[in-house]
C-alpha positions in Angstrom: -0.3 -0.9 0.6 1.1 3.7 -0.6 2.3 5.5 2.2 -1.1 7.1 2.4 -2.3 10.2 5.2 -4.8 8.5 7.7 -8.4 8.9 7.7 -10.1 11.3 8.8 -10.2 12.6 12.1 -13.1 15.2 12.3 -15.0 16.2 15.8 -18.3 16.2 16.1 -18.5 19.9 16.5 -17.5 20.2 12.8 -19.5 17.8 12.3 -22.6 20.0 13.6 -21.9 23.6 12.4 -21.1 22.6 8.2 -23.1 19.9 6.9 -20.7 19.5 4.0 -18.1 17.3 6.3 -19.7 13.8 6.2 -19.6 14.2 2.4 -16.2 14.8 2.7 -15.4 12.4 5.0 -17.1 9.7 2.7 -15.4 11.0 -0.8 -12.0 11.0 2.0 -12.3 7.0 2.7 -13.3 6.8 -0.7 -10.0 8.1 -2.6 -8.1 6.0 0.4 -9.8 2.9 -0.6 -9.3 3.3 -4.9 -5.5 3.9 -4.3 -5.3 1.2 -2.1 -7.1 -1.3 -4.3 -4.5 0.5 -7.6 -1.6 0.2 -5.8 -1.8 -3.3 -4.9 -3.3 -4.2 -8.2 0.0 -2.3 -10.2 2.1 -1.5 -8.2 3.3 1.4 -9.3 7.3 2.1 -8.6 8.3 5.7 -8.9 12.1 5.0 -9.3 10.9 2.9 -12.9 9.1 6.3 -13.8 12.6 8.5 -13.4 15.1 6.0 -15.3 15.0 6.7 -18.6 15.5 3.5 -20.3 13.0 1.9 -18.8 9.9 2.2 -21.0 7.1 1.3 -17.7 3.4 -0.3 -19.0 0.8 1.8 -19.5 -0.8 0.5 -16.8 1.9 1.6 -14.3 1.8 5.4 -15.9 -1.7 5.3 -15.4 -1.8 4.1 -11.3 1.0 6.4 -11.2 -0.5 9.0 -12.0 -4.1 7.8 -10.5 -2.3 7.4 -6.8 -0.7 11.3 -6.9 -3.8 12.9 -8.0 -6.0 11.6 -5.2 -2.7 12.2 -2.9 -3.3 15.9 -3.8 -7.3 15.5 -3.9 -6.7 14.6 -0.5 -4.6 17.4 0.6 -7.0 19.6 -0.6 -9.4 18.2 1.0 -7.6 18.1 4.7 -6.7 22.1 3.9 -10.2 22.4 3.6 -11.4 21.1 6.8 -8.1 23.1 8.4 -10.1 26.0 7.2 -13.4 25.2 8.6 -12.4 24.1 11.9 -10.6 28.1 11.6 -14.2 29.2 11.4 -15.3 27.4 14.4 -16.1 30.0 17.1 -12.9 29.6 20.6 -13.9 26.6 23.3 -12.9 26.6 26.7 -10.0 25.3 26.0 -8.9 27.0 23.2 -8.3 30.1 25.6 -5.1 30.0 27.4 -5.9 32.1 30.6 
């Protein structure tokens, strides 16, 4: 399996304030599953793609591109969730005094 990002850990407050959090969590889980299945089926090797003398199979190139785009999309979803957390009103634990 690829070096992946762990699944989302969203709190109840985030779920309560934003209706689009559950679909984002489901999308992230689906993307992680697709990346895992593609990796297990095709085992794309990034080092082979950098070797100028090696011509990888089309399936290897395609699976490498899919996994990289999934990684980028999951990163963007995490950034979006982080911005949602910033928009929440501060809780009692957020004050240092």
